N, C-alpha and C positions, 0 to 999 in steps of 0.2 A: 504494500500500500504506500502511495506517495505521501511524503511528509511535507511540512511547510518549507519553502525555499528559504535558505539562510539570508538574514538581512544584509550581510556584507556582500553576498552575491547579487542581491537585488540592486544594491547601491552601485556595484560594478557594472551591471547591465545598463543602468541609467547613465553612468558615466561614459560608457563606450558606444552608446547608441546616439547617432547623430539626429537630433530632433528635427533640424531643418531638412535633412535628407528624407526622413520619414514623412514629414508634412508635405514636402514638395510632390510626393506621389499623389496627393489629393488636392492640394491648393497651390495656385500660382502665387508665389511670394515675390515681393520687391522690397528693396531697401527702405528702411524708415529710421535712419539715424545710425550712429555707430553701434554695430553689432545687433541691430534690431531689424525685423522684417514684418511686413503686414500683407494681408490678402483678404479675399472675401471669405467669410466664415463658412465652414462646411456644415455647421450645425443649425443654421437658420438662414432664411432668405434675406439678402441685403444687396443694395446697389453700390454702396461705397464701402471700402474695406475697413473693418473694425477688429479684425482678427490679428493679433500681434504675437510674434514668436521671438524669443531671445535665446538662441542656442547656447550661449555661454553659461547661462544659469539653468538650461534645460527646461524652460517653462513657456507655456502659451496662455493667452487670455483673450477672450472676445469681449470688447467693451460694449457690444450690442446685446448679447444674450447672456453674458456672464459665465459661459463655459470656460474652464481653465484646468490646468494640471501639468503633468510632465509627459515624457514620451510614452510611458506605459499607459497612462490615462487616455492619451490621444488615440493610440492604436486600439485600445479596448473599445472606445466609443465608435471608431470608424469601422472596425472589423467585427464588433460584437462578440469578442472572445472573452474568456474569463481572465482574471488577473494572472493565474498560474500559466495558462496557455500563452498569454502575451509575453510574459517574462521568458518562458522557454523558447518561444519563437525568436525573440530578440537576442537571447543568449546564443542560440544556434547560429544566427546571422553574424554575431560578433565573435564567434569561436570561444565562448566562455563555458567552462564546465561548471554546472550547478551542483550545490551540496544542499542537503535537506536536514531539517531538525528532527528531534524525537526518534532517531534511529530509522526514519523513513528514507526512502530512496526516490529518485526521480524515475522517469521511464528507463527501463533496462536498456543498456547500450545495444545489446543484440536486438532487442525489440525495436529500438529506434532505427537501427540500421536496416532491419527488415521492412519497417514502415517506409523508409526512404526509397528502398528498392521497389516497393509496391507502387508508390507515388510516381516513380520514374517510369515504371512499366505502363501505368495508366496514361501518363503524359505522352509517351511515345505512341501508344495505341490510338490515343485521341488524334494526334497529328497524322497517323497513318490513315485512319478512317476518313478524315477530312480531305486528305489528298486523293483518296480513292473516289470520292463523290464527283470529282471532275473528269473521271475517265469514261470512255465509251461503255464499259461494262456496267456503269451505274445508271444507264439511260432510264430504266424502270423507276429507280429512286428519284431521278430528276423529274420525271413525268408526274410522279406522286406529289412531289412538293409543288410543282407548277399547277397541278390540278386543284390545289388547296390555296392558291394565291400567293405562294412564296417564291421569291426570286433566288438566284444564286447568291446575291448579296445578303439576303435575309438568312439563308442557310449558313453563310460564313459568320454573320453576326452572332448566331446562336451555336456555332460550332457543329452543325449537323454534318454527319459523315455517312459513309457507306461501307459495310462489311461485304467484301466480294464473295461470290459463291466459291466453294472449294473447302477443303478440310484443314489446310495448314498454312494459309497465306499469312495470317498474323503470327502464327507460331514461328515460322521461318524468319519473319521480319525481326521479331524480338530475340530470337536465338542469334541472329547476325549482330544484334546490338549487345551481345554478351550475357544474356540472361540464361541461367541454368533451368533445367526442367523442374527442379524442386522449388525454385522461386516462382516459376510460372504457374505451378499448381495452386499457389496461394492468392493469385490475382483475381480469380473469378472470371477471367477471360477465356477459360478453356474448360471443356468437358473431358471426361475420361472414359475410354473404352478398353477393350481387351488388348488393343495394340498400343495403348498409351494415350496421351492427351491430344485433343484436336480443338479447332476453333469453336467457341460456343456460339458466336454470332456469324451467320453465313447468309449471304443474299438478303440483307436487311438494311434499312435506314437506321442510323445510330445517332442517339443524342447523348452527349457527355453529361454526366451528373456530377456537379461540383459542390464542394463544401463552401462554408462561409468565406473562406479566404480565396476562393477561386481555383483551388487545386482539384483536378479531376480524380474522383474516387470510385466511379463506376459508370455504367452505361445502361441506357434503355434502348431496345431495338425493336423496330416495327416490321412485321412480316410483309413481304412484297410479292412472293410467288405462291401460286396455288399448290405446288407440289411440296411446299415447306410444311412438314407435319407438326411443327411447333405451334405454340400459342400465338395469338395476334401480337401481343407485346411480351418481350422477354427481357428481363432485367438481370443485372449482375447479381449473383447470389450473395449471401452474407459473407463478408470478409473482415479482416482486421480494419479495413478502411470504411467499408460500406455496410451500414446498418439501416435498412429501409425505413424503420420506424423513427429514425433520427435525422433523416435528410428530406429536403424539399427541393424539387427541381426548380431552377431559376433563382434560387435564393442569392446566389452570388451577384446576379444582375439587378435584383430587386432590393437588396438589403438597405441601401442608402436612402432610397425613396420611401421604403417602408418605415424606417426610423424617422425620416424627416416629416412625413405626412401622418405618421402613427396610424397607418392603414395597411392591412394585409388582405389581399384578394386570393382566395383558394379556388383554383379551377381544377379540371379533372385530368387533362392530358398535356403532353409535350407541345403539340400543335396549338392547343388552347393558350398555353403560356406565350408562345410566339405571337399568336394573333392578338392577345391582350396587350402585350408590350408594343407591338407595331401600331396598335390603335390608340395608344396613349395611356393605357392602364398599366403603368410600369411598376405596380406593386404586386403583380400576379405571380403566384408560384403554384406548384402542383405536388401532390404526394406521389410516391414512386411505387405503384403496384400495391398499395395498402390504404386503409382508411386513415383519416386524420385522427391521430390519437394523442395520448398524454405527452409523449416525447415531442411531438410537433407543437403542442401547446406551449411547452417550455421555450422552444425556439421563438414562437410568435410573441410570447410575453416579454422575452428579453429584447426583441427587436423594437416593439412598440412602446417599451417602458410602461408596462401594464400596471399602473398604480391607481387606477380608478378615476383619474382626472381627465380621461379622454381616450381616444383610440378606438378603432373598430376593426373587426374581423368580418369579412364578407365571403360567404361560401356561394359558389355558383354550381348548380346541378341541372341535369336534364330534367324535363318535366315529366318523364315517365316514372314507372313504379320504382325502378332501380335508383333513379335520382332522388326520389322522395325518401327511400330507405337510407341513402347516403346522408341526406340532410338530417334525418332523425338521429343517425349515429353521431353526426357532428353536434347535435343538440345535447347529447349525453356529456360532451366535454365542456358545454357552456359554463357550468358552475366553476370551472377552473380559471375562467377569465374574469377580470374586472372591467375590461373593455366591452363595449357593446358588440353583440354578434348579430349579423344579418344574413339573409339568404336572398339570392337573386336568381329567379327561375324564368327562363325564356318560355312563354306560353306554347309556342309551336314545337318546342323540344330541341331547338337548335343550340349547339354548344358555341362558345365564342369563336372557334375557327370557322364553323359554318356561317355564323352570323356575319362575321367580317366579310366573308366571300360573297354572301348573298345580298347583304344590305349595306356594306361598307363599315369602316371603322367607327363612324358615329353611332351605329347600332350597338357596338360592344360597350361604348361609353354609356349609352342610354340604359343598357342592361344593368350595369353596375349602379347607375343612378336610381334605378327602380327598386333597389334593395328594400326589403322589409324585415322587421325584427324576426330573428330566428324563432323566438318563442311563439310569435303569432303564426308562423308557418307550422310549427309543431302542433299548436292547438287545432288549426283548421285541417291539417292532414289527419289527425286522429279522429276528428269529428266525422270524417267521411265514412268511418266504420260503424256509425250509428244511424238508425232511422229516426230522424228528428221529427217525423210526423207522429210519433208515438210518445207517450209519457215515459215509458221505459227507456226508449232510445235517448230522449233528452236528458233523463237522469243519468244514464251511462256516460253520455258525452260530458256532462258536468263533472262527474267523478274523474273522467280522464283529464279535463282541462283545469280543474281547480288547483291541483298541485303545481301545474306549470305557471299559472298566474301567481300563486303564492310564492313561487321562486323568483319573481321579478324583483331585482334588488332596489330599483328606484321607487321609493315610497310615494313619489308624486305621480309616476306613470302607472303604478299598480291599480289604483282606483279607476283610472280611465279604462284599463283593460277588463276590469270587473264589469263596467257598464257595457263595453263592447261585447263581452261574452254573453251577458244577459240578452242583448239584442240579437246576437247570432242564434241563441237557443230559444228566444221568445219566452224567457222566464223572468220572474220578478227579481229586480236587482238586489233586494234584501236577501233573497234565498241564495243567490250567487255569492254575495258577500260573506254570508255565514259559511258556505261551503269552502270558500278560499281561506277564511280564518281557521276553520277546522283542519284544512290541509297543510297549514303552515307548520313547517318542521323547525326544530331548533337550528339556529344558524342561518335562517332565511328571513326574508321580510324586512320590516322597518328597522329592526335592531340587528340585522345581520352584520357581522364584523368580518367580512372577507379580508383576512390578513394577507398582505402581499408578501412575497418572498423577500427575504432580507438581502437586498442587492445594493448596498451603499457604494457609490463611486469613490475613487481615491480622494475626492475633494468633499465628500459628504453630501453631494448632490444638491447643494443649495446655492443660489446666486447671492453675490454680495449685496448687503443692504436689507436682507430679509430679517425682520425683527422677530425671530423665534426664541431668542435667548437673551433679549435685552440689548443687543448691539445694534444701534442705529447706524445707518449709512453716514459716514463722516461728511459734514458740509464744508467743503474746501473753499467756499467763499469767505470763510473766516480765515484771516491771515495766519493765525497761530496754527490752525488745523492744516492749512496748506503747507506751512513750514514743517510740521511733523511728518506729513505725507512725503514731501520731497526728501527729507532726511532718511526715511525708511526705504525709499526707492534707491537711494545711493548705497545704503548699507547692504541691501539685498542684492543689488546688481553689480556693485563694484567693491566688495569687501576688502579686496587686496590693496586698494588705494588708500585705506585708512592706516595711519600710523598707530603705534601702541598708545601714544598719548591721546589720540582721537578716539580710539576704542574705549579707553578708560573714561573719557569725558562722556561718550555716548552711553555707556552702561550706567553712568551716574545721573543721566538726564531724567527729568520728571515729565513724562508725556501726559497731557491733560485730556485729550480725546479718548474716550473709553476703548474703542476698537483699536486705535493705534497704541494705546497703553498696553493692551493685551499682547499685541504683536511684538512690541518692544520687550515685554517680559519673555515671550517666546524666543526672541533672538538671544536674549541673555541665557536662557535655559539650553538653547541648541549648542552654543559654543562653536566658534569658528575654527578652533585648533584642528589641523589635520584634514579638514574637509575641503573638497573641490567645490567650485562655484555651484555646480548642479546639485551636489550632495547637500550643500549649505542651504539652499532654498527648500529642498525636500525636508531637511531636518527641522527647519522653522515651521513648515506646514504641519509636520507631525506634532509640534509642541503647542500649537494653538488649537482652540476649539474647532470642530469640524466646520461650523458655519462661517468661520473667519478664514479658512484655508483658501477659498477662491480670492479673497482680498489680498492674501499674501502673493498669490500668482499674479494678480493684477499689478501690484506694486513691483513685482519682479520683471515685468515685461513693458511697463509704461516707458515709451521712448524718452530718453533724456535729451535735452536741447543742446546737443553738441555735434558738430560736423566732423571734427578731427579728434585724434587721440589727445592732442594738447588741450583742445577745448574741453574734452571730457574730464581731464585731470583738474583743470581750473574750475569747472562747474562743481565737481564733487567737493573740492576744497572749500569753495565759497558757500555751498549749502551747509556743510558741516560747521563752518565758522558762524554762519547765521543761526544755526540751531544752538550752538554753544553760547552765542551772545544773547539769544532769547532766554536760555536757562539762567545766565548771569543776571538778566533783568528781573526774572522771577525771584532769584535768590536775594538780590538787592532790595526788592520790594518787601520780602519777608523780614530782612534785617531792619529796614527803616520802620516797619511796623513794631518790631520789638523795641527799638529805640524810643518810639513815641509812647509805648506803653510803660517803659521804664521811668520816664519823667525826670524832672530836675532833681528830685530827691532820691534817685535810684543809686544802686551800688556803683561807685566810680570804676571799680575794676571791670565789672561787666560792661559798663559804658565804653571803656577803653577797648575791650576785646571786640565789641560789636563794630566799633569804628575801624579797628585794624582789618576785620573781615571785609568791611565795605571798601577799604583802600585796596586790599588784595584783589577783590572782584573787579574793581575799576582798572587795576593794572592788567588783569587778564583780558578785559574787554579792549583796552588800548593795544595790547599785543596782537589780538585777533585782527583788529582793524589795520594794523601795520602790515599784516601778511597779505591783505587784499591787493 
């Protein structure tokens, strides 16, 4: 069992991972001052760039939506991977060997090596199938795609390929690439007979099935020839890489839009995913030869940040009996979502692929727009089993529908559906209300407490300025608050420019703004000794309350007004001197107050001591001004 990754290894991964290089893969960055970059935020829509990156301290922050963190947090949010998965990916890229706490281990080296070989085999097979689609032997496959309204460009966009007829075309290709037979047996690309292994996919159109990161982990293949004795669709069997209950076709292409819009559209087949995306419904995915189940729910919840504050899951099904059955199976998983669940059924029974071909892409968009709540669909589908012209039939339908209405989490919507149900059944609303109340189970209804999975982000998941623990957003229109903010920016971004004397004076400073005072205390607790700039900021983030960690990130990436390194040194010196002068002013004010309270009849020795302290402070202030 894998243990926790050791903290020092995590720090090393942060240190050796180039934040700008990672962000550059998703965002176009341009210079924004010395050592600072900015671009359009990948986490929300904007027209002018407010997303800032400072590689030297390993931090990013968006001044528009408040998203912030380090390289690990960025990749987690973009790729929707777990913390451990992200650290392990970055470690592998940087050539870092990870160590684990509590006697645990990371992935076994042999297992990791085997997994890499499987990924490489699938990648080569993917490339091989795509190349084969352009050959004359693939004419039937090309005609199949064209007949469904897909061009060669569309096929290339979705990586569609062709597995040629024959028993060992792919086998020989992979063997020429250096793969041994014992490795190939584990890929799921081959079947086994009395004479050994042979190609699993033959004479079929092939769709690559990719994981969240875009790595090919399996394939789905569509039958093309009548003499093929196999099923219409044939998928990769369960392997170390491919678990059909844990994968969604098209998730690699849809994930960013799903996370951005907080919408996931579930269609039934590979061509439906293609048709949906080409029609503008770019949040569409499909299950791979299995019903939408609990493992798929976990993927969906992670992508749409399923916290009860929004988001929707839309299932599309054929209007036939099989489609209704699939919709009701999906309804069984509804209780695991906090997001609203809907169903979109095309009355004539056309799937998104047929709909796009027959009526155009607008019809696919209209289908999704016509969605209705899944619980409404479940109620009406079940009511079809009862004869509503009889008392017994209406009573049976009520018994079927009451638990569904009782399970509606929104206490405002539930009474409305009680009235709707009463109308559908032609029954007294009070009778329906009593039936719904009686059907209400613990954990449902108005007091239901659907507790979300504990998935805190590295920054605690709260935007700066959120007053959940008494920390108000600092108002930097106040000159003193602005002074404290600028000093914290310098200390977080350029700690190596401070002298020992300046560090001592900074530690002794008395910050007045509550949020800045807490961060100041966090800086003192973190300790700069031995830390690199990126480790330094992360240590400070760890020392402050979670709701202030985004503010630390913001301070760490705010562009400093300097165009050259010389300007930067001068700016940092001036800011620290101004902070210290402000502190001297505060201290002088305190001493003057004590002198006034002492009065003419006070202790002469104390009077003299206070005056000496005032003279020392004034000498310090003059010294600071002389350095400007």
